[in-house]
C-alpha positions, 0 to 999 in steps of 0.5 A: 451512595450513588443515585440511581439512573433515571427513564420518564415514559410519556404514554397517553394510550396506555401502551404495554411497557413490561419487556421494558421493566424488565430490562430497567429493573437487570441494570437499577434503572428507576421508571414512571410512566406519565400520562397528560392528566398526572404530566406536571406533576411527574415532570416537577418530580421526576422529569427534571432530573431524568436522564432520559426520557421515552415518548410514545408517538402521540406525546407532544414533547416541544421546546417548553418540555425539552427546556425543562429537562436539566438531566436528559442525554436522549429522548427517544420516539417509542416507535418510528415517526419522530415528528411530535419532537422539536429536534432543533430545541432537544439539539440545543439542549444536547439532548439526543433524539433517536428513533426505532425503526425497522420494528414493525417494517412486516406489519405495516406492510402486511397491512397495507397489503389488508387495506388494498386488497379489501378496497380493491375487491370492494370486500366491505361493501360486499359484507355490508350488503349481504348481512343487509340480504343482498346478494348480488356479486355486481353491484359494486362495480367496477372491480377491475383484474388485479392483473391490470392494474397500477400499484404507485409507492410514494416513498420507497423505504424500507415499508414500500420494498416490502409492500412490493414483495407482497403485491407481486404474486398478484401480477401488479404493475408497481411503480415509484417515487422517492427522489432520496433512493438510488435507480439501481434500488428500484431496479434491484425490485423491479419497480419503475421510477417515475416524477410525482406527477407521473406517480399521481396519473396513473395510480389506480391505488396510491400507498403513501410511505414517507416521513412527515416533513415540510416537504411532505406535509398536506402534499396531497392537496385536492388539485393533486389527488384530482389528478389520480385516475377515476375510481383511484384508492389511497391508502395511509399508514404513515402519517395524517398529516400527508393529505389535505383530508378534508379534499380526500373527502370531496373528491371520495363524495364526487365518485372520482376517488373509489376509497381509501384505506386511512390507518393515520389520520391528523388528529388521532383519535377523530372527533365525531364530527370527522366527516370519513366516519360518516362515509361508506367508502372508507375503512378507518383503521385505529393507527394500528399497522405498527401491531403485531405481539412480535412488534410490540415485544422487539418494540420494548426491548430494544428502545430499552437496550438503547436507554441503557446504552446512554445510561452508561454514557454510551452513543445510541443508536437510530439518532434523527437530530443533529447535536 
């Protein structure tokens, strides 16, 4: 009797996988969910012989782990990001690495707008003051008319383009920098394409929409962020490592920047010493921009369907490494 195909799910956040399980049971695929606590035991008993791995974005898949995967054909990231996977090690082992794009484009763009408007209109400050007995509409100055605001987008992929659609009704001016996008795409969305330095110099609100790569890691340092206009705001819904966080803290304390909306951090969750937690001008959400009931179900179903392709001997979709 032929052995069942196996998929190993690495998840230390307790995410829901019910829709995945339905697909696996339908196709007679054995599955196991592993946390970091029981990782070593499950690796020996299940992982070394698994046909596919599904790894939540916070679960590291380094060269050492990949070297132990004797039968694995593909490693699927449970989300859009794949910086937690050693792509080169996987390629040398002949293992496809695949992400899941597009499933949460609406959610991340909505979250970006929510953080942006909350900071631009200083809603958290107003709310705090009123609850403390302060009824004063002018004590959170400066607040500027949205139609006089320049929104800068670092990266102009699918999510950034959806952000544009949501911002346009407010009458803002939108500029963007992405050297990998053709000029015609910017024109199609009515966005002005600028170089990186100009983006920083002109953006009253800078929203980040780039992957974490060697090129973008820590690209926003003190010098770069200091070139933003005084009182500017930064919103980050992509990856924490884009920003040198100690430099952002310094610029917020110096009052050069007036706020930051951060859905992602370099270390997640943050430790108690993280200075962002004590800075009133920051809004921090727990890497939640992707989330909605619909997005979660779509992520699970499409990931599981990609696993089925590999188990059936087909080439998976959304490959991000070179084999």
